[in-house]
Gaussian input, Z-matrix of N, CA and C with variables (Angstrom, degrees):
# hf/3-21g

backbone

0 1
 N
 C     1     B1
 C     2     B2     1     A1
 N     3     B3     2     A2     1     D1
 C     4     B4     3     A3     2     D2
 C     5     B5     4     A4     3     D3
 N     6     B6     5     A5     4     D4
 C     7     B7     6     A6     5     D5
 C     8     B8     7     A7     6     D6
 N     9     B9     8     A8     7     D7
 C    10    B10     9     A9     8     D8
 C    11    B11    10    A10     9     D9
 N    12    B12    11    A11    10    D10
 C    13    B13    12    A12    11    D11
 C    14    B14    13    A13    12    D12
 N    15    B15    14    A14    13    D13
 C    16    B16    15    A15    14    D14
 C    17    B17    16    A16    15    D15
 N    18    B18    17    A17    16    D16
 C    19    B19    18    A18    17    D17
 C    20    B20    19    A19    18    D18
 N    21    B21    20    A20    19    D19
 C    22    B22    21    A21    20    D20
 C    23    B23    22    A22    21    D21
 N    24    B24    23    A23    22    D22
 C    25    B25    24    A24    23    D23
 C    26    B26    25    A25    24    D24
 N    27    B27    26    A26    25    D25
 C    28    B28    27    A27    26    D26
 C    29    B29    28    A28    27    D27
 N    30    B30    29    A29    28    D28
 C    31    B31    30    A30    29    D29
 C    32    B32    31    A31    30    D30
 N    33    B33    32    A32    31    D31
 C    34    B34    33    A33    32    D32
 C    35    B35    34    A34    33    D33
 N    36    B36    35    A35    34    D34
 C    37    B37    36    A36    35    D35
 C    38    B38    37    A37    36    D36
 N    39    B39    38    A38    37    D37
 C    40    B40    39    A39    38    D38
 C    41    B41    40    A40    39    D39
 N    42    B42    41    A41    40    D40
 C    43    B43    42    A42    41    D41
 C    44    B44    43    A43    42    D42
 N    45    B45    44    A44    43    D43
 C    46    B46    45    A45    44    D44
 C    47    B47    46    A46    45    D45
 N    48    B48    47    A47    46    D46
 C    49    B49    48    A48    47    D47
 C    50    B50    49    A49    48    D48
 N    51    B51    50    A50    49    D49
 C    52    B52    51    A51    50    D50
 C    53    B53    52    A52    51    D51
 N    54    B54    53    A53    52    D52
 C    55    B55    54    A54    53    D53
 C    56    B56    55    A55    54    D54
 N    57    B57    56    A56    55    D55
 C    58    B58    57    A57    56    D56
 C    59    B59    58    A58    57    D57
 N    60    B60    59    A59    58    D58
 C    61    B61    60    A60    59    D59
 C    62    B62    61    A61    60    D60
 N    63    B63    62    A62    61    D61
 C    64    B64    63    A63    62    D62
 C    65    B65    64    A64    63    D63
 N    66    B66    65    A65    64    D64
 C    67    B67    66    A66    65    D65
 C    68    B68    67    A67    66    D66
 N    69    B69    68    A68    67    D67
 C    70    B70    69    A69    68    D68
 C    71    B71    70    A70    69    D69
 N    72    B72    71    A71    70    D70
 C    73    B73    72    A72    71    D71
 C    74    B74    73    A73    72    D72
 N    75    B75    74    A74    73    D73
 C    76    B76    75    A75    74    D74
 C    77    B77    76    A76    75    D75
 N    78    B78    77    A77    76    D76
 C    79    B79    78    A78    77    D77
 C    80    B80    79    A79    78    D78
 N    81    B81    80    A80    79    D79
 C    82    B82    81    A81    80    D80
 C    83    B83    82    A82    81    D81
 N    84    B84    83    A83    82    D82
 C    85    B85    84    A84    83    D83
 C    86    B86    85    A85    84    D84
 N    87    B87    86    A86    85    D85
 C    88    B88    87    A87    86    D86
 C    89    B89    88    A88    87    D87
 N    90    B90    89    A89    88    D88
 C    91    B91    90    A90    89    D89
 C    92    B92    91    A91    90    D90
 N    93    B93    92    A92    91    D91
 C    94    B94    93    A93    92    D92
 C    95    B95    94    A94    93    D93
 N    96    B96    95    A95    94    D94
 C    97    B97    96    A96    95    D95
 C    98    B98    97    A97    96    D96
 N    99    B99    98    A98    97    D97
 C   100   B100    99    A99    98    D98
 C   101   B101   100   A100    99    D99
 N   102   B102   101   A101   100   D100
 C   103   B103   102   A102   101   D101
 C   104   B104   103   A103   102   D102
 N   105   B105   104   A104   103   D103
 C   106   B106   105   A105   104   D104
 C   107   B107   106   A106   105   D105
 N   108   B108   107   A107   106   D106
 C   109   B109   108   A108   107   D107
 C   110   B110   109   A109   108   D108
 N   111   B111   110   A110   109   D109
 C   112   B112   111   A111   110   D110
 C   113   B113   112   A112   111   D111
 N   114   B114   113   A113   112   D112
 C   115   B115   114   A114   113   D113
 C   116   B116   115   A115   114   D114
 N   117   B117   116   A116   115   D115
 C   118   B118   117   A117   116   D116
 C   119   B119   118   A118   117   D117
 N   120   B120   119   A119   118   D118
 C   121   B121   120   A120   119   D119
 C   122   B122   121   A121   120   D120
 N   123   B123   122   A122   121   D121
 C   124   B124   123   A123   122   D122
 C   125   B125   124   A124   123   D123
 N   126   B126   125   A125   124   D124
 C   127   B127   126   A126   125   D125
 C   128   B128   127   A127   126   D126
 N   129   B129   128   A128   127   D127
 C   130   B130   129   A129   128   D128
 C   131   B131   130   A130   129   D129
 N   132   B132   131   A131   130   D130
 C   133   B133   132   A132   131   D131
 C   134   B134   133   A133   132   D132
 N   135   B135   134   A134   133   D133
 C   136   B136   135   A135   134   D134
 C   137   B137   136   A136   135   D135
 N   138   B138   137   A137   136   D136
 C   139   B139   138   A138   137   D137
 C   140   B140   139   A139   138   D138
 N   141   B141   140   A140   139   D139
 C   142   B142   141   A141   140   D140
 C   143   B143   142   A142   141   D141
 N   144   B144   143   A143   142   D142
 C   145   B145   144   A144   143   D143
 C   146   B146   145   A145   144   D144
 N   147   B147   146   A146   145   D145
 C   148   B148   147   A147   146   D146
 C   149   B149   148   A148   147   D147
 N   150   B150   149   A149   148   D148
 C   151   B151   150   A150   149   D149
 C   152   B152   151   A151   150   D150
 N   153   B153   152   A152   151   D151
 C   154   B154   153   A153   152   D152
 C   155   B155   154   A154   153   D153
 N   156   B156   155   A155   154   D154
 C   157   B157   156   A156   155   D155
 C   158   B158   157   A157   156   D156
 N   159   B159   158   A158   157   D157
 C   160   B160   159   A159   158   D158
 C   161   B161   160   A160   159   D159
 N   162   B162   161   A161   160   D160
 C   163   B163   162   A162   161   D161
 C   164   B164   163   A163   162   D162
 N   165   B165   164   A164   163   D163
 C   166   B166   165   A165   164   D164
 C   167   B167   166   A166   165   D165
 N   168   B168   167   A167   166   D166
 C   169   B169   168   A168   167   D167
 C   170   B170   169   A169   168   D168
 N   171   B171   170   A170   169   D169
 C   172   B172   171   A171   170   D170
 C   173   B173   172   A172   171   D171
 N   174   B174   173   A173   172   D172
 C   175   B175   174   A174   173   D173
 C   176   B176   175   A175   174   D174

   B1=1.5906
   B2=1.4689
   B3=1.3056
   B4=1.5226
   B5=1.5169
   B6=1.3545
   B7=1.3514
   B8=1.5945
   B9=1.3577
   B10=1.3452
   B11=1.5339
   B12=1.2606
   B13=1.4970
   B14=1.5193
   B15=1.3434
   B16=1.5937
   B17=1.5487
   B18=1.3930
   B19=1.4540
   B20=1.6047
   B21=1.3279
   B22=1.4791
   B23=1.5608
   B24=1.3730
   B25=1.4302
   B26=1.5394
   B27=1.3782
   B28=1.5395
   B29=1.4515
   B30=1.2264
   B31=1.5531
   B32=1.5677
   B33=1.2602
   B34=1.5755
   B35=1.4065
   B36=1.3829
   B37=1.4769
   B38=1.5178
   B39=1.3295
   B40=1.4078
   B41=1.5337
   B42=1.2479
   B43=1.5709
   B44=1.5845
   B45=1.4635
   B46=1.3358
   B47=1.5442
   B48=1.3616
   B49=1.4866
   B50=1.6312
   B51=1.2989
   B52=1.3503
   B53=1.4187
   B54=1.3564
   B55=1.4092
   B56=1.6069
   B57=1.4617
   B58=1.3413
   B59=1.5661
   B60=1.2318
   B61=1.5920
   B62=1.5565
   B63=1.4304
   B64=1.3804
   B65=1.4004
   B66=1.3025
   B67=1.5592
   B68=1.4745
   B69=1.3663
   B70=1.5213
   B71=1.5793
   B72=1.3411
   B73=1.4377
   B74=1.4825
   B75=1.4349
   B76=1.4672
   B77=1.6175
   B78=1.4796
   B79=1.3915
   B80=1.5342
   B81=1.3254
   B82=1.3547
   B83=1.5196
   B84=1.2510
   B85=1.5789
   B86=1.5417
   B87=1.3915
   B88=1.4698
   B89=1.6182
   B90=1.3108
   B91=1.5943
   B92=1.5253
   B93=1.1973
   B94=1.5106
   B95=1.5616
   B96=1.3676
   B97=1.5344
   B98=1.5071
   B99=1.4247
   B100=1.4328
   B101=1.5589
   B102=1.3369
   B103=1.4309
   B104=1.4971
   B105=1.3945
   B106=1.4491
   B107=1.5687
   B108=1.3055
   B109=1.4720
   B110=1.4446
   B111=1.3665
   B112=1.5157
   B113=1.5997
   B114=1.3668
   B115=1.4643
   B116=1.5301
   B117=1.3990
   B118=1.4285
   B119=1.5757
   B120=1.2685
   B121=1.5067
   B122=1.5696
   B123=1.3433
   B124=1.5816
   B125=1.4719
   B126=1.3237
   B127=1.5980
   B128=1.5461
   B129=1.2393
   B130=1.5602
   B131=1.4522
   B132=1.3819
   B133=1.5242
   B134=1.5502
   B135=1.2546
   B136=1.5132
   B137=1.5484
   B138=1.3264
   B139=1.5023
   B140=1.4616
   B141=1.2654
   B142=1.5671
   B143=1.5131
   B144=1.3379
   B145=1.5469
   B146=1.4612
   B147=1.3144
   B148=1.4414
   B149=1.5531
   B150=1.2509
   B151=1.3802
   B152=1.5620
   B153=1.3178
   B154=1.4780
   B155=1.5272
   B156=1.2778
   B157=1.4621
   B158=1.4869
   B159=1.4110
   B160=1.4040
   B161=1.5030
   B162=1.2861
   B163=1.5332
   B164=1.6081
   B165=1.2326
   B166=1.4871
   B167=1.5317
   B168=1.4539
   B169=1.4200
   B170=1.4584
   B171=1.2212
   B172=1.4928
   B173=1.3982
   B174=1.3341
   B175=1.5309
   B176=1.5481
   A1=108.24
   A2=116.58
   A3=121.06
   A4=106.39
   A5=113.20
   A6=121.65
   A7=117.12
   A8=107.35
   A9=121.54
   A10=112.21
   A11=117.27
   A12=126.75
   A13=109.47
   A14=115.76
   A15=119.71
   A16=108.53
   A17=118.39
   A18=121.11
   A19=109.24
   A20=114.08
   A21=114.33
   A22=110.93
   A23=116.11
   A24=114.70
   A25=107.19
   A26=123.85
   A27=114.51
   A28=106.94
   A29=123.13
   A30=121.37
   A31=109.43
   A32=113.48
   A33=116.66
   A34=114.07
   A35=123.80
   A36=121.02
   A37=115.89
   A38=117.21
   A39=125.03
   A40=109.15
   A41=110.74
   A42=122.52
   A43=107.62
   A44=113.70
   A45=111.80
   A46=117.10
   A47=114.40
   A48=119.61
   A49=103.95
   A50=121.95
   A51=121.89
   A52=116.37
   A53=115.12
   A54=125.80
   A55=108.97
   A56=113.38
   A57=122.32
   A58=115.12
   A59=111.07
   A60=121.43
   A61=106.83
   A62=116.59
   A63=114.77
   A64=116.42
   A65=114.70
   A66=116.48
   A67=117.75
   A68=113.72
   A69=116.57
   A70=104.68
   A71=123.05
   A72=123.55
   A73=116.49
   A74=111.19
   A75=114.80
   A76=101.90
   A77=118.87
   A78=118.46
   A79=112.99
   A80=116.20
   A81=119.20
   A82=115.84
   A83=112.21
   A84=120.49
   A85=109.87
   A86=117.51
   A87=117.58
   A88=108.62
   A89=109.27
   A90=113.41
   A91=106.00
   A92=122.38
   A93=125.33
   A94=109.81
   A95=114.18
   A96=123.22
   A97=107.28
   A98=115.83
   A99=121.40
   A100=109.80
   A101=113.52
   A102=124.56
   A103=113.02
   A104=109.24
   A105=116.07
   A106=114.53
   A107=118.12
   A108=127.12
   A109=108.90
   A110=117.14
   A111=125.22
   A112=109.15
   A113=116.87
   A114=117.92
   A115=115.74
   A116=114.36
   A117=123.47
   A118=110.59
   A119=111.92
   A120=114.29
   A121=113.50
   A122=110.61
   A123=122.59
   A124=111.68
   A125=117.05
   A126=117.75
   A127=103.88
   A128=114.04
   A129=119.01
   A130=104.69
   A131=110.43
   A132=123.44
   A133=107.92
   A134=112.54
   A135=114.94
   A136=110.04
   A137=120.55
   A138=119.62
   A139=116.03
   A140=107.21
   A141=118.25
   A142=109.45
   A143=120.62
   A144=119.75
   A145=117.84
   A146=117.10
   A147=119.02
   A148=114.42
   A149=118.44
   A150=124.41
   A151=103.25
   A152=122.00
   A153=122.34
   A154=109.10
   A155=118.87
   A156=123.00
   A157=107.29
   A158=118.23
   A159=122.53
   A160=112.06
   A161=113.97
   A162=119.72
   A163=100.85
   A164=116.18
   A165=115.75
   A166=106.45
   A167=115.70
   A168=113.33
   A169=112.68
   A170=118.65
   A171=120.44
   A172=110.51
   A173=117.77
   A174=123.95
   A175=112.67
   D1=146.47
   D2=175.18
   D3=-104.87
   D4=174.10
   D5=178.18
   D6=-69.28
   D7=-21.04
   D8=177.48
   D9=-64.40
   D10=-40.74
   D11=-178.76
   D12=-70.88
   D13=-37.85
   D14=177.34
   D15=-61.11
   D16=-45.79
   D17=-176.20
   D18=-61.28
   D19=-43.59
   D20=179.34
   D21=-65.02
   D22=-42.59
   D23=-174.44
   D24=-66.91
   D25=-23.94
   D26=179.83
   D27=-86.14
   D28=-23.64
   D29=178.67
   D30=-63.61
   D31=-41.65
   D32=-177.01
   D33=-58.24
   D34=-49.88
   D35=174.49
   D36=-54.80
   D37=-38.34
   D38=-179.85
   D39=-60.66
   D40=-44.13
   D41=-177.22
   D42=-66.16
   D43=-45.82
   D44=-179.63
   D45=-69.88
   D46=-27.56
   D47=179.24
   D48=-73.72
   D49=-33.02
   D50=172.47
   D51=-63.04
   D52=-39.02
   D53=-178.24
   D54=-65.66
   D55=-42.56
   D56=175.94
   D57=-60.77
   D58=-42.49
   D59=-178.82
   D60=-64.71
   D61=-40.53
   D62=178.72
   D63=-72.51
   D64=-36.41
   D65=170.54
   D66=-60.62
   D67=-36.48
   D68=-176.66
   D69=-77.23
   D70=-38.36
   D71=170.12
   D72=-50.60
   D73=-46.73
   D74=-168.86
   D75=-69.98
   D76=-42.78
   D77=-177.97
   D78=-63.24
   D79=-37.84
   D80=178.28
   D81=-65.96
   D82=-37.86
   D83=174.20
   D84=-64.97
   D85=-41.94
   D86=-179.28
   D87=-65.82
   D88=-40.67
   D89=-177.87
   D90=-65.41
   D91=-44.37
   D92=-178.92
   D93=-58.10
   D94=-47.77
   D95=-178.61
   D96=-59.11
   D97=-47.90
   D98=-178.67
   D99=-55.93
   D100=-49.74
   D101=-178.65
   D102=-52.82
   D103=-49.72
   D104=-179.65
   D105=-64.17
   D106=-37.71
   D107=173.44
   D108=-58.12
   D109=-51.75
   D110=-177.95
   D111=-61.19
   D112=-42.29
   D113=176.94
   D114=-66.31
   D115=-37.38
   D116=176.06
   D117=-65.67
   D118=-39.25
   D119=179.54
   D120=-67.33
   D121=-43.56
   D122=177.74
   D123=-64.70
   D124=-21.41
   D125=-171.62
   D126=-79.35
   D127=144.22
   D128=172.68
   D129=-68.64
   D130=160.09
   D131=172.10
   D132=-58.08
   D133=146.04
   D134=169.83
   D135=83.72
   D136=-1.80
   D137=166.80
   D138=-119.11
   D139=43.57
   D140=-174.76
   D141=-55.42
   D142=-54.90
   D143=-170.00
   D144=-96.05
   D145=10.21
   D146=-177.42
   D147=-99.56
   D148=144.78
   D149=-177.52
   D150=-109.49
   D151=138.66
   D152=172.39
   D153=-56.61
   D154=141.94
   D155=177.61
   D156=-77.65
   D157=136.09
   D158=175.10
   D159=-112.17
   D160=3.11
   D161=-169.44
   D162=-88.60
   D163=151.71
   D164=178.83
   D165=-103.41
   D166=121.61
   D167=175.55
   D168=-113.10
   D169=149.52
   D170=175.71
   D171=-87.49
   D172=137.80
   D173=177.88
   D174=-120.72

């Protein structure tokens, strides 16, 4: 084996890692979009821009 083969062998795993990362990002983005759509659909009319409060307040 020559040094040339070694360089090509190392480039391929980096490429496959990049492809995996791209696929994971695309999947995550699709999931987040679907979640946002579901939340918007479940939200009553007139509460378009408000998020439910998650902070604990003492009254």
